[in-house]
C-alpha positions in Angstrom: 201.8 14.1 112.5 198.0 13.8 112.9 196.1 15.0 115.9 197.7 13.3 118.9 195.2 13.9 121.7 191.6 12.6 121.3 188.7 13.3 123.6 190.4 11.5 126.5 194.2 11.7 126.1 196.5 9.8 123.6 195.2 6.4 122.6 196.1 3.7 120.2 197.2 0.2 119.6 200.1 -0.4 122.1 203.5 -0.9 120.5 202.1 0.0 117.0 200.3 3.4 117.2 201.3 4.1 120.8 204.9 3.1 120.9 207.5 3.4 123.8 209.2 6.1 121.7 206.0 8.2 121.4 205.2 7.6 125.1 208.7 8.9 126.1 208.3 11.9 123.9 204.9 12.8 125.3 206.3 12.4 128.8 209.2 14.7 128.1 206.9 17.3 126.5 204.4 17.0 129.4 207.2 17.5 132.0 208.4 20.7 130.3 204.9 22.1 129.6 203.1 21.3 132.8 206.0 22.3 135.1 206.9 25.5 133.2 205.1 27.7 135.7 207.4 26.9 138.6 211.0 26.1 138.2 211.9 26.6 141.9 211.9 22.9 142.5 212.2 19.7 140.4 208.7 18.9 139.1 206.9 16.0 140.7 204.7 13.5 138.7 202.4 10.7 139.9 202.3 7.7 137.4 199.8 4.9 137.5 198.4 2.3 135.1 195.6 -0.2 134.5 196.2 -4.0 134.2 197.1 -4.2 130.5 200.3 -6.1 129.8 201.5 -3.2 127.7 201.2 -0.9 130.6 204.4 -2.2 132.1 206.3 -1.4 128.9 204.7 2.0 128.5 205.2 2.9 132.2 208.9 2.3 131.8 209.0 4.6 128.8 207.0 7.3 130.5 209.1 7.2 133.7 212.3 7.3 131.6 211.0 10.4 129.8 209.9 12.2 132.9 213.1 11.6 134.8 215.2 12.5 131.7 213.4 15.9 131.8 214.4 16.3 135.5 211.0 15.4 137.0 210.8 13.2 140.1 208.3 10.4 139.8 206.0 8.6 142.3 204.8 5.3 140.8 201.5 4.1 142.3 201.2 0.9 140.2 197.8 -0.4 139.2 195.1 2.0 140.3 191.8 3.4 138.8 192.2 6.6 136.8 190.4 8.7 139.4 192.7 7.2 142.1 195.7 8.5 140.2 194.0 11.9 139.9 193.2 11.8 143.7 196.9 11.1 144.6 198.1 13.9 142.3 196.2 16.3 144.5 197.1 14.5 147.8 200.8 14.5 146.9 200.6 18.2 145.7 202.3 16.9 142.5 202.8 19.1 139.5 201.0 16.7 137.3 200.0 13.0 136.8 200.1 10.4 134.1 197.7 7.4 133.8 198.3 4.6 131.3 195.0 3.2 130.3 192.7 2.9 127.3 189.7 2.8 129.6 186.9 0.5 128.1 188.9 -0.3 124.9 190.0 -3.9 124.2 193.3 -5.1 125.6 195.6 -4.5 122.6 194.9 -0.7 123.0 196.5 1.6 125.6 196.6 5.3 126.3 198.2 8.2 128.1 195.9 10.4 130.2 197.5 13.5 131.7 196.4 15.4 134.8 197.4 18.9 135.8 198.1 19.9 139.4 195.2 19.1 141.7 194.3 16.1 139.5 192.3 18.0 136.9 192.1 17.1 133.3 194.0 19.3 130.9 192.2 22.0 128.9 192.5 21.9 125.1 195.0 24.6 124.8 197.5 22.8 127.1 197.1 19.6 125.2 197.8 21.5 122.0 201.1 22.9 123.6 202.2 19.4 124.5 201.3 18.1 121.1 203.2 20.9 119.4 206.2 20.2 121.7 206.2 16.5 120.7 206.1 17.4 117.1 208.9 20.0 117.4 211.2 18.1 119.7 210.3 14.4 119.7 212.2 12.7 122.6 215.7 13.9 121.5 215.4 17.6 120.9 215.3 18.8 124.5 218.3 20.0 126.6 218.7 17.3 129.2 219.9 17.6 132.8 222.8 15.5 134.0 224.1 14.5 137.4 221.9 15.5 140.2 219.5 17.1 137.8 218.2 13.7 136.6 214.9 12.9 138.2 214.4 10.2 140.8 211.8 7.4 141.1 209.9 6.3 144.2 207.2 3.7 144.6 204.1 4.5 146.7 203.1 1.2 148.2 200.0 2.4 150.1 198.4 4.7 147.5 195.4 2.3 147.1 194.8 2.3 150.8 194.7 6.1 151.0 192.4 6.2 148.0 190.0 3.7 149.5 189.9 5.5 152.8 189.0 8.7 151.0 186.2 7.0 149.0 184.6 5.4 152.0 184.7 8.6 154.0 182.5 10.4 151.5 179.3 8.3 151.8 176.4 9.7 153.9 175.1 6.2 154.9 176.8 2.9 155.4 176.0 -0.2 153.3 175.4 -2.7 156.0 172.8 -5.3 154.9 173.4 -4.9 151.2 174.6 -7.7 149.1 176.3 -6.5 145.9 178.0 -8.2 142.9 180.8 -6.1 141.5 182.2 -6.7 138.0 185.7 -5.3 138.0 186.4 -5.9 134.2 189.6 -7.6 135.1 190.9 -4.0 135.3 192.1 -1.4 137.7 189.1 -1.8 140.0 189.9 -5.4 140.7 191.4 -4.8 144.2 190.1 -1.3 145.0 186.4 -1.8 144.4 185.7 -5.0 146.4 187.7 -3.6 149.4 186.0 -0.2 149.3 182.5 -1.8 149.2 183.3 -4.2 152.0 184.8 -1.5 154.2 181.6 0.5 153.6 179.6 -2.4 155.1 178.4 -4.3 152.0 178.6 -8.1 151.5 180.6 -8.3 148.2 180.8 -10.9 145.5 183.5 -9.9 143.1 183.6 -11.2 139.5 186.1 -10.6 136.7 188.6 -9.5 139.4 191.5 -11.7 138.4 193.5 -9.7 135.8 196.3 -11.4 133.9 197.3 -8.5 131.7 195.3 -9.9 128.7 191.7 -10.3 129.9 190.8 -6.6 130.7 187.4 -5.7 129.3 187.2 -9.2 127.7 183.4 -9.9 127.7 183.1 -8.3 131.1 182.7 -4.9 132.8 180.5 -2.0 131.9 180.5 -2.8 128.2 179.2 -6.4 128.7 176.5 -6.6 131.4 175.1 -10.1 130.8 177.5 -11.9 133.2 176.8 -9.4 135.9 173.1 -9.7 135.4 173.3 -13.5 135.7 175.4 -13.3 138.9 173.0 -10.8 140.5 170.1 -13.2 139.9 172.1 -16.3 140.9 173.2 -14.8 144.3 170.0 -13.0 145.1 172.0 -9.7 145.4 170.3 -6.4 146.0 172.2 -5.0 143.0 175.3 -5.3 140.8 177.9 -2.7 139.9 179.9 -2.8 136.7 183.1 -0.9 136.1 185.3 -0.5 133.0 189.0 -1.1 132.6 190.2 2.0 134.4 187.1 2.3 136.7 186.0 5.8 135.8 182.6 4.4 134.8 179.8 2.8 136.8 176.7 1.1 135.5 174.3 -1.0 137.5 172.0 -4.0 137.5 169.0 -4.1 139.8 167.9 -7.1 141.8 165.3 -8.0 139.1 168.0 -8.0 136.4 167.2 -4.7 134.7 169.9 -2.4 133.6 170.4 1.0 135.3 172.4 3.4 133.1 174.2 6.6 133.8 171.1 8.8 133.2 169.2 6.9 135.9 172.1 6.9 138.3 172.5 10.7 137.9 168.7 11.1 138.5 168.9 9.0 141.7 171.9 11.0 143.0 170.4 14.3 142.0 167.2 13.7 144.0 169.3 12.5 147.0 171.5 15.5 146.9 168.6 17.9 146.4 167.0 16.3 149.5 170.2 16.8 151.5 170.7 20.4 150.3 174.0 19.6 148.4 172.8 19.9 144.8 174.2 23.3 144.1 171.6 25.6 142.4 169.4 22.5 142.0 171.2 21.8 138.8 172.5 18.7 137.1 174.9 18.7 134.1 174.6 16.1 131.4 175.5 15.8 127.7 173.3 16.1 124.7 173.3 12.3 124.4 171.4 11.9 127.7 167.9 10.5 127.1 165.0 13.0 127.0 163.5 11.0 129.8 166.2 12.3 132.2 165.3 15.9 131.3 161.6 15.3 131.8 162.2 13.6 135.1 164.4 16.4 136.4 161.9 19.0 135.2 159.1 17.3 137.0 161.3 17.3 140.2 162.1 21.0 139.9 165.8 20.3 138.9 167.4 22.2 136.1 169.4 20.2 133.5 172.3 21.9 131.7 173.5 20.1 128.6 177.1 20.1 127.2 178.8 18.6 124.2 179.6 14.8 124.3 182.5 14.0 126.5 183.1 13.9 130.2 185.7 16.7 129.9 182.9 19.1 128.8 180.8 18.1 131.8 183.8 18.7 134.0 184.4 22.2 132.5 180.7 23.2 133.1 180.8 21.8 136.7 184.0 23.7 137.5 183.1 26.9 135.7 179.6 27.1 137.3 180.5 25.7 140.7 178.0 22.8 140.3 177.9 19.6 142.3 176.8 16.8 140.0 177.1 15.8 136.3 177.9 13.0 134.0 177.1 10.9 130.9 174.7 8.2 130.0 177.7 5.9 129.6 178.3 5.8 133.3 180.9 8.7 133.8 179.5 10.4 136.9 181.3 13.4 138.5 180.9 14.5 142.1 183.2 17.5 142.3 183.0 17.7 146.1 185.0 14.4 146.3 186.7 13.9 142.9 188.2 15.9 140.1 187.1 13.4 137.4 184.5 10.7 136.8 184.9 8.0 139.5 183.1 4.7 139.1 183.8 3.3 142.6 182.8 6.6 144.2 179.6 6.5 142.2 178.9 2.9 143.2 179.3 3.8 146.8 176.9 6.8 146.7 174.4 4.8 144.6 174.4 2.0 147.1 174.2 4.4 150.0 171.0 5.8 148.6 169.6 2.3 148.3 170.6 1.5 151.9 169.3 4.9 153.3 165.8 4.6 151.6 165.2 0.9 151.9 163.9 1.0 148.3 165.2 -1.3 145.6 167.4 0.1 142.9 164.7 -0.6 140.3 162.3 1.6 142.3 164.7 4.4 142.6 165.6 4.2 138.9 161.9 4.3 137.8 161.9 8.1 138.3 163.3 8.1 134.7 161.1 6.8 132.0 163.5 6.3 129.1 162.2 7.2 125.7 163.0 4.8 122.9 166.2 6.0 121.2 167.6 5.1 117.8 171.1 6.0 116.6 172.2 5.7 113.0 175.8 6.3 112.0 175.7 7.4 108.4 178.9 7.1 106.3 179.5 10.3 104.3 182.1 11.7 102.0 182.1 15.1 103.8 180.8 15.4 107.4 180.1 19.1 107.1 178.1 18.8 103.9 176.3 15.7 105.3 175.2 17.5 108.4 174.6 20.9 106.9 172.9 20.5 103.6 169.5 22.3 103.2 167.6 19.1 102.5 169.0 17.5 105.7 168.2 20.6 107.8 164.7 20.6 106.4 164.2 17.0 107.2 165.3 17.7 110.8 162.9 20.6 111.1 160.0 18.6 109.9 160.9 15.8 112.3 161.1 18.2 115.2 157.7 19.7 114.3 156.2 16.2 114.1 157.6 15.0 117.5 157.0 18.3 119.4 157.7 17.8 123.1 157.3 14.1 122.9 160.7 13.5 121.3 163.8 15.1 119.9 166.4 14.9 117.1 170.1 15.2 117.4 172.3 15.5 114.2 176.0 15.4 114.9 179.1 15.0 112.7 181.5 12.6 114.2 184.7 14.2 115.6 186.9 11.3 114.5 185.3 9.4 111.6 183.6 10.3 108.2 180.2 9.8 109.8 177.1 11.8 110.6 175.3 10.5 113.7 171.5 10.7 113.5 169.8 10.2 116.9 166.1 10.3 117.4 164.0 9.8 120.5 160.2 9.3 120.2 157.3 7.8 122.2 157.7 4.5 120.3 160.7 2.6 118.9 158.9 2.3 115.6 158.4 6.0 115.2 162.0 6.7 116.3 163.3 4.3 113.7 161.1 5.7 111.0 162.1 9.3 111.7 165.8 8.4 112.0 165.8 6.5 108.7 164.1 9.4 107.0 166.8 11.9 108.1 169.6 9.4 107.4 168.4 9.0 103.8 168.7 12.8 103.3 172.2 12.7 104.8 173.3 9.9 102.5 172.0 11.8 99.5 173.7 15.1 100.5 177.2 13.6 100.7 177.3 10.1 99.2 180.3 7.9 99.7 182.0 7.1 96.4 181.4 3.6 95.3 
């Protein structure tokens, strides 16, 4: 069996790679692994899903696996991933399961697991679950019978509790703001419009009619053109875009310009520093964040800590250092005071609260970050380690860094999942970034050529 867990749970094409049988086996292994610390009571699991048609099938398999292992299950239905994480904590559950493939197209689905309190699992726990699946499948466990079989309950007002929590966190109401929200025909379709309205905004919801097949289909945070058009058409103050499971938030300003995760983090960091809630005056971002964010934060007297790519590494740094804000350029923003994971609706609320509190446009607030032109080249290679570590490649990187100085940067990174080396260059002009990136990519190709 290959590596089961990726950077964000188990993911694959539903009913092909991610089958009901595998889902059941993962659920059984998770029940045994995550509840092994306390056997004084039957373990309790919260289970939610996004709007994919396959979620119904996989939910049935997961619930069957959990109850066959003696776990009691609370089903919360369609809810954003951070909503499921929130309810895990609220219910004092032993763990949680979210069925979603996030921003992936509809045929895919995934299994995301949360530990007690709604926190993402560390690598070592995922490895234990993976080993248990490989060793036991869904049939190798000793199963309880009679009263030992788990029970299933449906929580009908989970979304309401989650929305109340979200709205309670904002420092300023949204009265007077008109917002267009693109729900990606996903898990935010009911929650986001209601939360924004209850916070005081006038809301125009688009792509909020999921049919099980249209999630992320030319909509949401991966496809901003429709949101941009709607913002301009309705004369809205801004637009908010979520992905399929609503753990991301990107935005469109009133003039139609895009506001990415780096700019959103900068806006929130300045607001929190002003209110005294930005712990240690520090923001956590990944190495993929634009150099413009680092320069803007430095000018504002805010320290920027960088992690590896992946919101899980941002979360680890936030928790380990007791910090208050972090995220990714892609729109995963984490506010640990209110959520245990990236929460797109929470981010949207706090972003709009800043607009409402300052009376400034989103474009004005975002202008604190001047993004440097960025070029990313994915270079196919025979061997990722050779392609990224050959002396000629490292020499090319050193020369490029000397050439760019403090006006740009180079990031060379082997892909974690594909036979690729990623070459990312930022520079004062797009032309220079492209030229430098191509120069390094040429050396990578020569160091580890793909057989013809």
